[in-house]
C-alpha positions in Angstrom: -94.9 -7.7 20.8 -91.6 -5.7 20.5 -93.2 -3.4 18.0 -96.1 -2.5 20.3 -95.6 0.9 21.8 -96.1 1.2 25.5 -98.9 3.5 26.5 -97.9 6.2 29.0 -99.7 6.1 32.3 -102.8 8.2 32.1 -101.9 10.4 35.1 -98.2 10.5 34.5 -96.7 14.0 34.6 -95.7 15.3 31.3 -93.0 17.8 30.4 -94.0 21.4 30.9 -93.2 24.3 28.7 -89.7 25.8 28.7 -88.9 27.5 31.9 -91.5 25.3 33.8 -90.9 22.5 36.3 -89.0 19.4 35.2 -91.1 16.3 34.3 -91.4 13.6 36.9 -92.4 10.6 34.8 -94.1 7.8 36.6 -95.6 9.9 39.3 -99.5 9.7 39.4 -100.0 13.5 39.7 -99.3 16.4 37.5 -96.1 18.3 38.3 -98.0 21.5 39.1 -100.0 19.8 41.8 -97.0 18.0 43.2 -95.2 21.2 43.5 -98.0 23.5 44.8 -99.8 21.0 47.1 -97.0 18.7 48.4 -93.5 20.1 48.0 -94.4 23.6 49.0 -95.6 22.4 52.3 -92.5 20.3 53.2 -89.7 21.4 55.5 -86.1 21.7 54.5 -85.1 18.3 55.9 -87.9 16.5 54.1 -87.1 18.2 50.8 -83.5 17.2 51.0 -84.5 13.6 51.8 -86.7 13.5 48.7 -83.8 14.9 46.6 -81.9 11.6 47.2 -84.6 9.5 45.4 -84.1 10.5 41.8 -82.7 13.2 39.5 -86.2 14.4 38.7 -87.1 14.9 42.3 -83.9 16.7 42.9 -84.7 19.2 40.2 -88.2 19.9 41.5 -86.8 20.1 45.0 -84.5 22.8 43.7 -87.5 24.7 42.6 -89.3 24.2 45.9 -86.3 25.6 47.8 -86.9 29.0 46.2 -90.5 29.1 47.7 -89.6 28.2 51.3 -90.7 31.0 53.6 -88.1 30.2 56.3 -84.5 29.0 56.6 -83.1 27.7 59.8 -79.4 26.8 59.7 -78.7 27.4 63.3 -77.6 23.8 63.9 -74.8 24.0 61.3 -71.8 26.3 61.7 -71.3 27.4 58.1 -68.4 29.3 56.7 -68.9 32.2 54.3 -68.1 30.3 51.2 -70.7 27.6 51.7 -73.3 30.1 52.9 -72.8 32.2 49.7 -73.6 29.2 47.6 -76.7 28.2 49.6 -78.5 31.5 50.1 -79.2 32.4 46.5 -81.4 29.3 46.2 -83.8 30.6 48.9 -85.1 33.6 47.0 -88.5 33.7 48.7 -87.3 33.3 52.3 -88.7 35.8 54.8 -87.4 34.3 58.0 -83.7 33.4 58.4 -81.9 31.9 61.4 -78.1 31.6 61.1 -75.2 30.5 63.2 -72.7 33.3 62.6 -69.7 31.8 64.5 -67.6 31.3 61.3 -69.1 34.2 59.3 -67.9 37.7 58.6 -69.9 40.9 57.9 -69.9 40.5 54.2 -71.5 37.0 54.3 -74.3 38.2 56.6 -74.9 41.3 54.5 -75.7 39.1 51.5 -78.6 37.6 53.4 -80.1 41.0 54.2 -82.8 42.6 52.1 -86.3 44.2 52.1 -87.8 40.7 51.9 -86.5 39.7 55.3 -89.2 40.0 58.0 -87.5 37.8 60.7 -83.8 37.7 61.3 -82.0 35.6 64.0 -78.3 36.0 64.1 -76.7 33.7 66.7 -73.2 33.5 68.0 -72.0 36.7 66.3 -68.5 36.6 67.8 -66.8 37.2 64.4 -69.0 40.1 63.4 -68.3 43.7 63.9 -70.9 46.2 65.2 -71.2 47.7 61.8 -73.5 44.8 60.9 -76.1 46.6 63.1 -76.3 49.7 60.9 -76.4 47.4 57.8 -79.5 45.7 59.2 -81.2 49.0 59.6 -80.4 50.1 56.1 -81.2 46.9 54.3 -84.1 45.4 56.2 -86.8 48.1 56.5 -89.6 45.6 56.7 -88.1 43.6 59.6 -90.6 42.5 62.2 -88.6 40.1 64.4 -84.9 40.5 65.3 -82.7 38.4 67.5 -79.0 39.2 68.0 -76.4 37.3 70.1 -73.4 39.6 70.1 -70.0 39.4 71.6 -68.6 42.3 73.7 -65.8 44.2 72.0 -63.6 47.0 73.3 -65.7 49.8 71.9 -69.1 50.1 73.6 -69.5 53.6 72.1 -69.4 52.2 68.6 -71.9 49.5 69.6 -74.4 52.0 70.9 -74.0 54.3 67.9 -74.6 51.4 65.5 -77.5 50.0 67.6 -79.3 53.4 67.5 -78.7 53.7 63.7 -80.2 50.2 63.3 -83.3 51.1 65.2 -83.9 54.2 63.2 -84.2 52.1 60.1 -86.5 49.4 61.2 -89.7 51.2 62.1 -92.0 48.2 61.8 -90.2 46.1 64.4 -92.4 44.1 66.7 -90.0 41.9 68.5 -86.4 42.7 69.6 -84.0 40.5 71.5 -80.4 41.6 72.1 -77.9 39.6 74.1 -74.3 40.9 74.6 -72.0 38.3 76.1 -68.6 38.7 77.8 -69.0 42.3 78.6 -68.7 44.6 81.6 -72.3 45.4 82.6 -71.8 49.2 83.0 -70.0 49.6 79.7 -72.8 48.1 77.5 -75.9 50.1 78.5 -78.7 48.5 76.4 -81.1 51.0 77.9 -79.7 53.7 75.6 -82.3 52.6 73.1 -85.3 53.9 75.0 -85.9 57.0 72.8 -85.4 55.0 69.6 -87.6 52.0 70.0 -90.2 51.7 67.3 -93.8 52.4 68.3 -94.8 49.0 67.0 -92.7 47.1 69.4 -94.5 44.4 71.4 -91.7 42.1 72.7 -88.4 43.3 74.2 -85.5 41.1 75.5 -82.3 42.7 76.8 -79.2 41.1 78.3 -77.3 42.4 80.3 -79.0 45.4 82.0 -78.0 47.3 85.1 -80.9 47.5 87.6 -80.7 51.3 88.0 -80.5 51.9 84.3 -83.5 49.6 83.8 -85.6 51.6 86.3 -84.9 54.8 84.4 -85.5 53.0 81.0 -88.9 51.6 82.1 -90.0 55.0 83.4 -89.2 56.6 80.1 -91.4 54.0 78.4 -94.2 54.8 80.9 -94.1 58.6 80.2 -96.9 58.3 77.6 -94.5 57.8 74.6 -96.8 55.1 73.3 -100.5 55.4 72.6 -103.3 53.1 71.5 -103.1 54.2 67.9 -99.8 52.4 67.6 -101.0 49.1 68.8 -101.0 46.3 66.2 -103.4 43.4 66.3 -104.1 43.8 70.0 -107.7 44.5 71.1 -107.6 46.9 74.1 -110.6 47.0 76.5 -112.7 50.1 75.9 -112.4 51.2 79.5 -108.6 51.6 79.5 -108.5 55.2 78.5 -106.2 56.8 75.9 -102.7 56.2 77.3 -101.3 52.7 77.0 -98.3 50.9 75.7 -97.4 48.7 72.8 -95.1 46.6 74.9 -96.7 43.3 75.8 -93.7 41.1 76.7 -90.6 42.2 78.6 -87.6 40.0 79.4 -84.5 41.4 81.3 -81.4 39.8 82.6 -80.1 42.1 85.4 -77.3 42.4 87.9 -79.8 42.5 90.7 -83.5 42.6 91.2 -85.2 45.0 93.6 -88.6 46.2 94.8 -88.1 49.5 93.0 -87.5 47.7 89.7 -90.7 45.6 90.0 -92.8 48.5 91.1 -91.5 50.6 88.2 -92.5 47.8 85.8 -96.0 47.4 87.4 -96.8 51.1 87.3 -95.2 52.0 84.0 -96.2 49.0 81.9 -99.6 47.9 83.3 -100.6 46.1 80.1 -97.8 43.5 80.0 -98.9 40.0 79.2 -95.6 38.3 79.8 -92.8 39.3 82.3 -89.5 37.4 82.5 -86.9 38.7 85.0 -83.6 37.1 85.9 -80.8 38.5 88.0 -77.2 37.4 88.4 -75.8 39.1 91.5 -72.0 38.9 92.0 -72.4 39.5 95.8 -75.0 39.0 98.4 -77.8 41.6 97.6 -78.6 44.1 100.4 -81.6 46.3 101.0 -82.9 48.4 99.4 -81.5 46.7 96.2 -83.2 43.4 96.8 -86.6 41.8 96.2 -89.1 41.4 99.1 -92.7 40.6 99.5 -93.6 44.2 98.7 -92.2 43.9 95.2 -94.1 40.7 94.5 -97.4 42.2 95.7 -97.0 45.1 93.3 -97.3 42.8 90.3 -101.0 42.7 91.0 -101.2 46.1 89.2 -100.5 44.2 85.9 -104.0 43.0 85.4 -103.4 41.2 82.0 -100.4 39.2 83.2 -100.6 35.6 82.1 -96.9 34.5 82.2 -94.5 35.3 85.0 -90.9 34.2 85.4 -88.7 35.5 88.3 -85.4 33.7 89.0 -82.1 34.4 90.7 -79.2 32.7 89.0 -76.2 31.2 90.8 -74.0 31.9 87.9 -71.8 34.5 89.6 -72.6 34.0 93.2 -74.7 31.4 95.3 -77.4 33.9 96.1 -81.2 33.5 96.6 -84.3 35.5 97.4 -83.9 35.4 101.2 -86.3 38.3 101.8 -89.3 36.6 100.1 -91.3 34.2 102.2 -94.7 32.3 102.0 -96.6 35.6 102.5 -95.0 37.1 99.3 -96.2 34.2 97.1 -99.6 34.2 98.7 -100.0 37.9 98.0 -98.9 37.3 94.4 -101.3 34.4 93.9 -104.2 36.4 95.2 -103.5 39.4 93.0 -102.5 37.5 89.8 -105.1 34.7 89.6 -105.1 34.8 85.8 -101.5 33.5 85.5 -101.2 30.6 83.0 -97.4 30.1 83.3 -95.2 30.6 86.4 -91.5 30.1 86.8 -89.8 30.7 90.2 -86.1 30.2 90.8 -84.0 30.7 93.9 -86.8 31.2 96.5 -84.8 29.6 99.4 -87.1 30.7 102.3 -90.5 29.8 100.7 -92.1 26.6 101.9 -94.9 24.3 100.7 -97.5 26.8 101.8 -96.2 29.5 99.4 -95.8 27.3 96.4 -99.1 25.5 96.9 -100.9 28.9 97.0 -99.8 29.5 93.4 -101.0 26.0 92.4 -104.4 26.4 94.1 -105.2 30.1 93.4 -104.2 30.4 89.7 -107.3 28.7 88.3 -105.9 28.6 84.7 -102.4 27.5 85.4 -100.9 25.4 82.6 -97.1 25.6 83.2 -95.4 25.6 86.6 -91.6 25.5 87.2 -89.7 25.8 90.5 -85.9 25.7 90.6 -83.5 25.6 93.6 -86.2 25.6 96.4 -84.6 23.8 99.3 -87.8 24.0 101.5 -90.2 22.6 98.9 -91.4 19.1 99.7 -94.0 16.6 98.5 -96.7 18.4 100.5 -96.8 21.2 98.0 -98.5 18.9 95.5 -101.1 17.5 97.9 -104.5 17.2 96.0 -103.0 19.2 93.1 -105.1 17.5 90.4 -108.4 18.6 92.0 -107.2 22.2 92.3 -105.2 22.6 89.0 -106.9 20.5 86.3 -105.4 22.2 83.2 -101.8 21.7 84.3 -99.8 20.5 81.2 -96.2 21.3 82.1 -94.6 20.7 85.5 -90.9 21.2 86.1 -89.4 20.7 89.6 -85.6 21.2 89.3 -82.9 20.8 92.0 -85.4 20.6 94.9 -83.8 18.1 97.3 -86.9 17.3 99.4 -89.0 16.2 96.5 -89.5 12.4 96.4 -91.5 9.9 94.4 -94.6 10.7 96.5 -94.9 14.1 94.8 -95.3 12.3 91.5 -97.9 10.0 93.0 -100.1 13.1 93.4 -99.9 13.5 89.6 -100.8 10.0 88.6 -104.5 10.8 88.0 -103.7 13.7 85.7 -105.3 13.5 82.2 -103.6 16.7 80.9 -99.9 16.5 81.9 -97.6 16.5 78.8 -94.2 17.5 80.3 -92.7 16.4 83.6 -89.2 17.3 84.7 -87.6 16.4 88.0 -84.0 17.1 87.0 -81.6 17.3 90.0 -84.2 15.9 92.5 -82.0 13.1 93.7 -84.6 11.5 96.0 -86.8 10.5 93.0 -86.5 6.7 92.9 -88.1 3.6 91.2 -91.6 4.0 92.7 -91.9 7.3 90.7 -91.8 5.3 87.5 -94.8 3.3 88.5 -96.8 6.5 89.0 -95.5 8.0 85.7 -96.6 5.0 83.7 -100.2 6.0 84.5 -99.8 9.3 82.7 -101.2 8.5 79.3 -100.7 12.0 77.9 -97.0 12.4 78.8 -94.7 13.2 75.8 -91.6 14.7 77.6 -90.0 13.2 80.7 -86.8 14.4 82.3 -85.5 12.2 85.2 -81.9 13.5 85.1 -80.0 12.7 88.3 -82.7 10.5 89.7 -82.0 7.5 91.9 -83.6 5.0 89.5 -82.4 1.5 88.5 -82.9 -1.0 85.7 -86.0 -2.4 87.4 -87.6 1.1 87.3 -86.9 1.5 83.6 -88.5 -1.9 82.9 -91.7 -0.7 84.5 -91.6 2.5 82.5 -91.0 0.5 79.3 -94.2 -1.5 79.9 -96.3 1.6 80.3 -98.6 2.9 77.6 -96.9 6.3 77.3 -96.5 8.3 74.1 -93.0 9.6 75.3 -91.2 11.5 72.5 -88.3 13.0 74.6 -86.7 11.2 77.5 -83.7 12.4 79.6 -81.9 10.0 81.9 -78.7 12.0 82.1 -76.8 11.4 85.3 -78.9 8.3 86.4 -75.7 6.5 87.4 -77.4 3.3 88.6 -78.9 2.5 85.2 -77.0 0.0 83.1 -77.3 -1.6 79.6 -80.0 -4.0 80.9 -82.2 -1.1 81.9 -82.0 0.6 78.5 -82.8 -2.7 76.8 -85.8 -3.2 79.1 -87.0 0.3 78.4 -86.9 -0.1 74.6 -88.2 -3.6 74.5 -90.7 -3.7 77.3 -93.6 -2.4 75.2 -94.6 -1.3 71.8 -95.7 2.3 72.5 -92.3 3.8 73.4 -90.7 2.2 70.3 -93.0 4.1 68.1 -93.0 7.5 69.8 -89.4 8.1 71.1 -87.5 10.7 69.1 -84.9 12.0 71.6 -83.0 10.0 74.2 -80.4 11.6 76.5 -78.2 9.1 78.3 -75.2 11.2 79.0 -73.0 10.9 82.2 -74.1 7.3 82.7 -71.1 5.1 83.3 -73.2 1.9 83.3 -74.0 2.3 79.6 -71.5 0.5 77.4 -70.6 0.6 73.7 -72.3 -2.8 73.3 -75.7 -1.3 74.1 -75.1 1.5 71.7 -74.5 -1.0 69.0 -77.8 -2.6 69.9 -79.4 0.7 69.2 -78.1 0.6 65.6 -79.2 -3.0 65.2 -82.7 -2.2 66.2 -83.8 -0.3 63.1 -87.2 0.7 64.5 -85.5 2.4 67.4 -82.6 4.2 65.7 -85.0 5.4 62.9 -86.9 7.3 65.5 -84.2 8.2 68.0 -82.9 11.2 66.1 -80.7 12.5 69.0 -78.4 10.5 71.2 -76.8 13.0 73.5 -73.6 11.7 75.0 -72.0 15.0 75.9 -68.5 14.5 77.3 -68.9 10.7 77.3 -68.1 7.9 74.8 -67.3 10.5 72.1 -65.7 7.8 69.9 -68.9 5.7 69.6 -70.4 5.8 66.2 -73.9 6.6 67.5 -72.6 9.9 68.9 -72.2 11.2 65.4 -75.8 10.6 64.4 -76.8 14.3 64.6 -73.5 15.4 62.9 -74.1 12.9 60.1 -77.6 14.1 59.7 -76.6 17.7 59.4 -73.7 16.9 57.1 -76.0 15.0 54.8 -78.4 17.9 54.8 -75.6 20.3 53.8 -74.3 17.9 51.2 -77.7 17.6 49.6 -78.1 21.3 49.5 -74.8 21.7 47.8 -75.6 18.9 45.4 -78.9 20.5 44.5 -77.3 23.8 43.9 -74.4 22.3 41.8 -76.8 20.3 39.7 -79.1 23.3 39.0 -76.1 25.3 38.0 -74.9 22.6 35.6 -78.3 22.4 34.0 -78.3 26.1 33.4 -74.8 25.9 31.9 -75.9 23.1 29.5 -79.2 24.6 28.8 
C-alpha cells in the first residue's frame, strides 16, 4: 500500500509555465479560471481575507491586486513609507482614493500617471499647492477629481496652480474642490471659469462668495459650451444649438439670494442636479437673501430631478425667513419632475408647503427636511396614496414630529431609508409602526424618546435592517439592546452597522455580550461609540479590521518580493 502512488485530483490545478500564476493544489478549478472568474471580481477586503488561508492563495492574491481597477484607502491614514510600498502592487488601478493627512507631495506624485482616471485626495493639509500643477502634468486622462485642501497663506499661488492643473486635464467630467479654513474672499474658486474643460458635467465648489458665483455662472451661460462638447448625454432635438455640458452643480456659499438662483436658472437651464448651501455669518438682509421669487424661478430648469437648498447654522443661527408656504407651492407646481428634494432651514414654512412637494412631485423618491420648526405630523397625512415611489425619508431636528407621522408610513411597500434624528417626540409607538415596513434597510432614531420595551417590539419585527442608529437614545439600557438582538431571527442576519453612542445606559457588560454572540459580531462590522467607552475592546473593531487589512497588504508585498529575490 505504501508503494502505491496517490493519483492527483482530476481537476486539481497544476503548475503553470514560468512567469504564470502559482499552483493552487487541491482546488477543483484551473488556476486561470480561479484568477479570471473569481479573484478578479473580488474587492480588496475579500482578497486580503483569502490571503490568510494559505501561501498559495496569498501568491495568487498578489497577482490579483495588480488587476484591481480601484483602490480606496480613505479609511486608513497612511504615511509615505507605507504608501510607497503598497502602490506599486496596484499597477492596473484607474481609480484612487487616499487619505493624505500624513502624506507629502512626493508620496502623492508617485500615485499619479496617465492611467489614473479618477483621483480622490482627501484631507490634504500636509500637501502644498504645487500638487495641483503636478496633477495637470501627470494625469492627462483624468475624468473625476476630488480635492479637499487646506487654506494656506498664499491664495495667489493656489489660484496659479489650480489654473495650471485645469489646463492639463482637458477630459475632466467631474470636479470637486473644497478649501477649508480659509477667508472666503481670499480663495476665489470662481477664477477657474475660463479654464474649465468643455467636457465638464459635474462641478462642486466650496467656499464661494455669492457675488463671485453670480458672475461665474453668467460666464458659463454666455455660450461658451455647445452641444458638440456634450458626452453621453442625449439632448432633445428642439433645444437649439446653444446648451451646456454642466449637468450637476453644487456650491457652498456665504449667502444665498434670489439673484443667484435666477442666474443659475437662466444661465444653466439644462441642469439635472442642483445642490446649494449657504453659511451666513450674520442675519441675511434683502436683496441678498432668498424669497419666494427665487424658488419660483427654478421652474425654468426643466430637466431638474434633484434639488437641495439648505441654510446651515454653522456660523450663525439663521434660516430662510422670507420663504413661506407659497414659495414651496410655486416650486412644486413648476418642478413636478423632481425625484430628490432636500430642504434645510425653512423656519416659516408649515405643513401646507411641505405636503405640496410630497403631493405634486409624482416621481419623488427621496425627501429630506431639516430644522423646520413648523412642520408637524399633518404634512404626512395620506402620504402613501400620493407618493407611492418614496424610498428615502429623512426628517431631522423637527420638534413637532411625533410617532403619528410614522404611522402614516406603515403601509409603505417601498420605503428603504427612514431617519428621524433629533425629533425628540418620537417614542415607543413609532417602533410598532416601523416594524410593519418590510423593505426598510436603514433606520436612524437618534435622540428619540424610546425605551427598552420599544426596542423589544422592533426586534420582533420582520425587518431587513442593515444599519441602525440609536445614538443619544438615553432611556435605552442593556436590556433593550439584548431584546433587540434576540427578539427575532431577521435582524441577527441582516444588521451590519449599529451606532449606540452617547447612551449612558449601555454598559461594558452588554458590549461583552456582543462579542460572545458570534452571529451578531460577525455581522456588526461597525460599533460606533464616539466619545464614549473608548477603552472597551469592541470600540477597536474597525481599527483592528483596518490594521489587519494593512498588515495583509504589507505581508503580500513582502512575500512577493522575497519570491522574486529567491527566484
